[in-house]
C-alpha positions in Angstrom: 69.7 -44.7 124.8 70.7 -42.3 122.3 70.4 -38.7 122.8 69.4 -36.7 120.0 70.8 -33.5 120.8 73.8 -32.0 119.1 76.6 -30.4 120.7 77.0 -26.9 119.7 79.6 -26.7 117.0 82.7 -24.9 118.0 82.5 -21.4 117.0 85.5 -20.3 115.1 86.0 -16.6 115.2 87.5 -15.1 112.1 88.9 -11.7 112.0 86.5 -9.3 110.4 87.7 -8.5 106.9 85.3 -5.7 106.4 86.8 -3.5 109.1 90.4 -3.9 107.7 89.2 -3.1 104.2 87.3 -0.1 105.4 90.3 1.2 107.2 92.6 0.7 104.1 90.0 2.4 101.8 89.6 5.3 104.2 93.3 5.8 104.3 93.5 5.8 100.5 90.6 8.2 100.3 92.2 10.5 102.8 95.5 10.5 100.9 93.8 11.2 97.5 91.8 14.0 99.1 95.0 15.5 100.5 96.7 15.4 97.1 93.7 16.9 95.4 93.5 19.7 97.9 97.2 20.5 97.4 96.9 20.5 93.6 93.8 22.8 93.7 95.6 25.1 96.2 98.6 25.3 93.8 96.4 26.1 90.9 94.9 29.0 92.8 98.2 30.4 93.8 100.1 30.0 90.5 99.7 32.6 87.8 97.1 31.8 85.0 99.9 31.5 82.4 101.9 28.9 84.3 105.5 29.6 85.2 106.1 32.1 82.3 107.8 35.4 83.2 105.6 38.4 83.0 107.0 41.4 81.1 106.9 44.8 82.7 104.6 47.3 81.0 106.4 49.1 78.1 107.1 52.8 78.6 106.4 54.7 75.3 109.6 55.8 73.7 110.0 59.5 73.2 110.0 60.7 69.6 113.5 61.0 68.2 114.9 64.4 67.4 115.5 63.4 63.8 112.1 63.7 62.2 110.4 63.5 58.8 108.5 66.8 58.8 106.9 66.6 55.4 106.4 63.9 52.7 104.9 64.8 49.3 104.3 62.2 46.6 103.7 63.4 43.0 102.0 62.6 40.7 99.0 60.8 42.3 97.7 58.5 41.0 101.0 57.4 39.3 100.8 56.1 35.7 103.7 53.9 34.7 105.4 55.1 31.6 104.3 58.8 32.0 107.3 60.1 33.8 108.8 59.3 37.3 107.1 59.3 40.7 108.8 61.7 43.2 109.0 61.4 46.9 109.9 64.9 48.3 111.0 64.5 51.9 111.7 67.3 54.4 113.8 66.2 57.3 114.4 68.0 60.6 117.9 67.4 62.0 118.5 67.1 65.7 120.2 69.9 67.7 123.3 67.8 68.2 124.5 65.6 65.3 126.6 63.5 67.6 129.3 63.1 65.0 126.9 62.2 62.2 128.0 63.5 58.8 125.6 61.7 56.3 121.8 61.8 56.1 120.2 58.8 54.4 116.6 58.8 53.2 115.2 55.6 51.7 111.9 54.2 50.6 110.7 50.6 50.0 107.8 50.4 47.5 106.0 47.0 47.4 103.0 45.5 45.8 100.4 43.7 48.0 101.7 40.3 46.9 105.4 41.4 47.5 106.3 40.2 44.0 107.1 43.7 42.8 109.5 45.6 45.0 111.8 48.6 44.6 114.2 50.1 47.1 115.2 53.8 46.6 117.9 55.5 48.6 119.7 58.8 48.7 122.6 59.9 50.8 123.7 63.5 51.4 126.6 64.9 53.4 125.4 67.4 56.0 127.2 70.3 57.6 126.3 71.3 61.1 124.8 74.7 61.4 124.2 76.7 64.6 120.6 77.3 65.5 121.4 81.0 65.8 122.1 81.0 62.0 118.6 79.5 61.4 116.8 82.1 63.6 116.7 79.6 66.5 115.1 76.9 64.4 116.6 73.5 63.8 118.2 72.7 60.5 116.0 71.1 57.8 117.1 69.2 54.7 115.0 68.4 51.6 115.7 65.1 49.8 114.0 63.8 46.6 113.7 60.1 45.8 112.7 59.3 42.2 110.9 56.0 41.1 110.9 55.2 37.4 108.0 52.7 37.8 110.3 49.7 37.4 110.5 46.8 39.9 113.6 45.0 41.2 113.9 43.1 37.9 113.8 46.3 35.8 110.3 45.5 34.5 107.5 48.0 34.6 105.4 47.5 37.8 101.9 46.2 37.2 98.9 48.3 38.1 97.6 48.1 41.6 97.7 49.6 45.1 101.3 49.7 46.4 102.5 50.3 49.9 105.5 52.5 50.7 107.7 53.1 53.8 110.0 56.2 53.9 112.8 56.0 56.5 115.6 58.4 57.4 118.7 58.1 59.5 121.9 59.8 60.3 125.2 58.0 59.7 128.5 58.6 61.5 131.9 57.6 60.1 133.3 54.9 62.4 136.4 52.6 62.3 134.7 50.2 59.9 132.9 52.8 57.7 129.5 54.4 58.1 127.4 53.3 61.0 123.8 54.3 62.0 123.8 57.0 64.7 120.1 58.2 64.9 117.0 56.8 63.3 113.7 58.7 62.7 110.2 57.1 62.9 109.1 56.0 59.4 106.2 57.3 57.4 104.0 54.7 55.7 101.2 54.8 53.3 99.7 53.5 50.0 99.8 54.8 46.4 97.9 53.8 43.3 99.8 52.7 40.3 97.9 52.7 37.0 
């Protein structure tokens, strides 16, 4: 007699792979989350411009005692070939010259394209005067710079709008010759050349 029943097959238990994968994935996710939180936290703490140093706010510099009091340019507009252009500069000297013996006044005249340039310069020896001799006022000096209308190549400057910058400084005699002692703030402007 044959029995027609089957013996139950032996049940082989396998370890569950889904639980170990889930644990590994959860561990990776936790690590990634931690790194992202740290990065986001650092971004919030760091300055917006990265690790660059920040400059302290600049304190405005006081105006130097050497000053250009007045600047007159004649004639305006300037016509090349009809006489020179004159810069008349009135300079106020400081109370103390600090060993300075020479006053230099200079001007750079340039076309907008910078193809036509001319540098003018005048130096004068100065003698210190007491403020009592000037009625309590500081000493002033007048200097005249003359431009003949020629550029750096000795050619007549073409017509156009030119810019100028007038500077003045005091020079003291040092071991290696004249050196700059005090510098005034420059005066800038434009002039028409016809």
